[in-house]
C-alpha positions as CSV (number, residue, x, y, z in Angstrom):
1,T,0.0,0.0,0.0
2,T,1.3,3.4,-0.9
3,F,0.6,6.7,0.8
4,A,-0.3,9.7,-1.4
5,T,2.2,12.5,-1.4
6,P,1.2,14.3,-4.6
7,D,3.2,17.4,-3.8
8,T,6.3,15.3,-3.3
9,P,5.8,12.0,-5.1
10,Y,9.5,11.3,-5.0
11,R,9.2,10.5,-1.3
12,V,7.6,7.1,-2.0
13,F,9.8,5.1,-4.4
14,T,11.7,2.0,-5.3
15,E,15.2,2.3,-6.8
16,A,18.3,0.5,-8.1
17,A,21.5,2.3,-8.7
18,T,23.9,1.5,-11.5
19,T,26.8,-0.7,-10.7
20,V,29.1,0.0,-13.6
21,P,30.3,3.2,-15.5
22,V,28.1,4.4,-18.4
23,T,29.4,6.0,-21.6
24,A,27.7,8.9,-23.3
25,G,25.4,7.8,-26.1
26,S,24.7,4.4,-24.6
27,R,21.2,3.0,-25.3
28,F,19.2,1.2,-22.6
29,A,15.9,-0.5,-22.0
30,F,14.0,0.1,-18.7
31,V,11.9,-3.1,-18.3
32,I,9.5,-3.8,-15.4
33,W,6.4,-5.8,-14.6
34,A,3.8,-4.0,-12.6
35,R,0.2,-3.9,-11.6
36,S,-2.2,-2.1,-9.2
37,P,-5.6,-3.3,-8.0
38,T,-6.4,0.3,-7.2
39,A,-5.4,1.8,-10.6
40,S,-2.6,3.8,-9.1
41,E,-0.3,6.1,-11.1
42,V,3.5,5.5,-11.1
43,R,6.4,7.2,-12.8
44,F,9.2,5.2,-14.3
45,I,12.4,7.2,-14.1
46,F,16.1,6.8,-15.1
47,E,18.1,9.8,-13.8
48,E,21.3,10.9,-12.0
49,Y,21.5,9.4,-8.5
50,D,22.1,12.8,-6.9
51,A,21.4,16.5,-7.7
52,P,20.9,17.9,-10.3
53,Y,18.9,14.6,-11.1
54,T,19.3,14.9,-14.9
55,R,16.6,12.6,-16.3
56,Y,17.0,10.4,-19.3
57,L,13.6,8.7,-18.9
58,A,10.4,9.8,-17.3
59,K,7.1,8.0,-18.1
60,A,3.9,8.4,-16.1
61,V,1.6,5.3,-16.2
62,V,-1.7,4.4,-14.6
63,L,-1.3,0.7,-13.7
64,T,-4.1,-1.8,-14.3
65,P,-5.0,-4.8,-12.1
66,Q,-3.4,-7.2,-14.6
67,W,0.3,-7.8,-14.6
68,T,1.8,-5.9,-17.5
69,Q,5.4,-5.6,-18.8
70,Y,6.5,-2.0,-19.5
71,R,9.5,-1.4,-21.7
72,Y,11.0,2.0,-22.5
73,E,14.2,2.8,-24.4
74,F,16.4,5.8,-23.8
75,V,19.9,7.2,-24.4
76,V,22.2,8.5,-21.7
77,G,23.6,11.9,-22.7
78,K,27.0,12.0,-20.9
79,T,29.6,9.7,-19.5
80,Y,29.4,8.6,-15.8
81,S,32.7,7.1,-14.9
82,A,31.8,5.5,-11.6
83,P,29.1,3.2,-10.3
84,R,26.1,4.7,-8.4
85,Q,25.9,7.9,-10.4
86,L,22.6,6.9,-12.1
87,A,19.5,5.2,-10.8
88,A,16.3,3.5,-12.1
89,R,13.4,4.6,-9.9
90,V,9.7,4.0,-9.7
91,L,7.8,6.8,-8.0
92,S,4.5,5.7,-6.5
93,G,3.4,8.6,-4.3
94,M,1.0,10.3,-6.7
95,T,-2.0,8.5,-5.5
96,R,-2.9,6.4,-2.5
97,G,-3.3,2.7,-3.3
98,E,-1.6,-0.6,-3.9
99,V,1.3,-1.0,-6.3
100,E,3.1,-4.3,-7.1
101,L,6.4,-4.4,-8.9
102,A,8.5,-7.2,-10.2
103,A,11.7,-7.8,-12.2
104,M,12.8,-4.2,-12.7
105,Q,15.9,-4.1,-14.9
106,V,17.9,-1.7,-17.1
107,T,19.7,-3.5,-19.9
108,P,22.0,-2.2,-22.6
109,I,20.8,-2.2,-26.2
110,T,23.6,-3.2,-28.4
111,T,21.8,-3.2,-31.8
112,A,21.5,-0.2,-34.0
113,P,18.2,1.8,-33.8
114,A,15.6,0.8,-36.4
């Protein structure tokens, strides 16, 4: 169950920090399974771990009661030479309700864009 903090939705979140350096121009896919019996809104984010929190992905989604896989591609705009400089986050404080998440991952895309 999540608590609604609509003025500061970033206060209720799940995150995973990067564990390796990331090179500018690298392409990634943010993939996660999610559902919400209460049709709660979440935001899928990939951004700098600390201020200024430069965002490379920000998608708002109203979840359904059925498990759904969400997949979003993005490009990182600069080089981050150390681990824990970027993070995948799911913000869930927009509405009060229940949110279930599974298998969150950020994976490199090594093929050329279509």
